C-alpha positions as CSV (number, residue, x, y, z in Angstrom):
1,M,11.5,36.5,22.4
2,E,9.2,34.6,24.7
3,P,6.3,36.4,26.4
4,T,7.6,37.9,29.7
5,D,4.3,37.3,31.6
6,L,4.8,33.5,31.5
7,R,7.0,31.1,33.5
8,Y,8.8,28.3,31.7
9,H,9.7,24.6,32.4
10,Q,12.9,22.9,31.2
11,E,10.7,20.5,29.1
12,H,9.5,23.6,27.1
13,E,6.1,24.0,28.7
14,W,4.8,27.4,29.9
15,A,2.5,28.5,32.6
16,R,0.4,31.7,32.8
17,V,-0.7,32.2,36.4
18,D,-3.8,34.1,37.3
19,G,-4.7,33.9,41.0
20,N,-4.7,30.2,41.9
21,Q,-4.9,28.9,38.3
22,A,-2.3,28.3,35.7
23,T,-3.0,28.0,32.0
24,I,-0.3,25.8,30.4
25,G,0.9,25.0,26.9
26,I,4.1,24.4,25.0
27,S,6.6,27.0,24.0
28,N,7.2,28.4,20.5
29,F,10.6,26.6,20.6
30,A,8.9,23.3,21.2
31,Q,6.2,23.7,18.5
32,D,8.9,24.8,16.1
33,A,11.0,21.8,16.9
34,L,8.0,19.4,16.5
35,G,6.9,20.8,13.1
36,D,3.3,20.5,11.9
37,I,1.2,19.2,14.8
38,V,-1.5,16.7,13.8
39,F,-2.9,15.4,17.1
40,I,-2.8,16.3,20.8
41,E,-3.8,14.1,23.7
42,L,-4.8,16.2,26.6
43,P,-5.3,15.4,30.3
44,K,-8.8,14.7,31.6
45,V,-10.7,17.3,33.5
46,G,-10.6,16.4,37.2
47,A,-7.2,14.8,37.0
48,V,-4.9,15.5,39.9
49,V,-1.4,16.2,38.5
50,V,2.1,16.7,40.0
51,A,4.7,19.1,38.6
52,G,6.9,17.2,36.1
53,Q,4.3,14.5,35.5
54,Q,3.3,13.5,31.9
55,I,-0.2,14.8,31.2
56,G,-0.5,14.2,27.4
57,E,1.2,13.9,24.1
58,V,1.7,16.0,21.0
59,E,2.0,14.2,17.6
60,S,3.5,15.9,14.7
61,T,4.6,14.9,11.2
62,K,8.1,14.4,12.6
63,T,7.6,12.8,16.0
64,T,5.6,12.3,19.2
65,S,6.5,14.3,22.2
66,T,5.4,14.2,25.8
67,I,3.6,17.1,27.5
68,Y,4.6,17.6,31.1
69,T,2.8,19.8,33.6
70,P,5.0,22.5,35.0
71,V,2.8,22.8,38.1
72,S,0.8,20.6,40.5
73,G,-2.9,20.7,41.0
74,T,-6.2,19.7,39.5
75,V,-7.0,20.0,35.8
76,I,-10.2,22.2,35.6
77,K,-10.4,22.8,31.9
78,V,-8.8,21.6,28.7
79,N,-8.7,23.3,25.2
80,T,-11.2,21.0,23.4
81,D,-10.7,23.1,20.2
82,L,-7.3,21.4,19.8
83,K,-9.0,18.1,19.1
84,D,-10.2,19.3,15.7
85,H,-7.5,22.1,15.2
86,P,-4.2,20.9,16.7
87,E,-2.4,23.2,14.3
88,M,-3.4,26.1,16.6
89,V,-0.5,25.2,18.7
90,N,1.8,25.9,15.8
91,S,0.1,29.2,14.8
92,D,-0.5,30.6,18.3
93,P,1.3,28.6,21.0
94,Y,0.8,31.3,23.7
95,G,-2.8,32.1,22.8
96,K,-5.3,29.9,21.1
97,G,-2.9,26.9,21.4
98,W,-3.1,26.7,25.2
99,M,-3.7,23.1,26.4
100,A,-5.1,23.0,30.0
101,I,-6.0,25.1,33.0
102,I,-4.8,23.8,36.4
103,E,-6.0,24.9,39.8
104,L,-2.8,25.2,41.7
105,S,-2.2,23.1,44.8
106,H,1.1,24.7,45.6
107,S,1.4,28.3,44.2
108,T,5.0,28.5,45.3
109,E,6.0,26.0,42.6
110,V,5.6,28.7,40.0
111,E,8.7,30.5,41.6
112,R,10.8,27.5,40.6
113,L,10.0,27.9,36.9
114,M,12.2,30.0,34.6
115,T,11.4,33.6,33.8
116,A,11.4,34.5,30.1
117,A,15.0,35.8,30.4
118,Q,16.1,32.6,32.1
119,Y,14.4,30.5,29.5
120,G,16.1,32.5,26.7
121,V,19.5,31.7,28.3
122,F,18.4,28.1,28.7
123,L,17.5,27.9,25.0
124,S,20.8,29.5,23.9
125,A,22.6,26.8,25.9
126,Q,20.5,24.1,24.2
127,K,21.5,25.3,20.7
128,T,25.3,25.1,21.3
């Protein structure tokens, strides 16, 4: 079960909103599908991003996958620990494996993202 305090994007990114900031990362489903993550390219601090835009990449032993931002705003922090320890995304995708913090430019965008229950239904439909 996905954490219920998060919102989810159809590309398997999540957002944890706190005031006008959103911490983002990839879902457990995404990290599991990727396999062992060996490298992560994160956005630059100060970058202005638009919801749905590519902001980085995750490389695993199986493939390379694009990271999309589920929200618009300005990147104010990135998880630099992932440079040396990308495997944290595998072991703790909703905690230590977070990727970036974005200062929201349109807080209403969050309402367009899926709740945990909606994301669960979305995942069930993907598997069939």
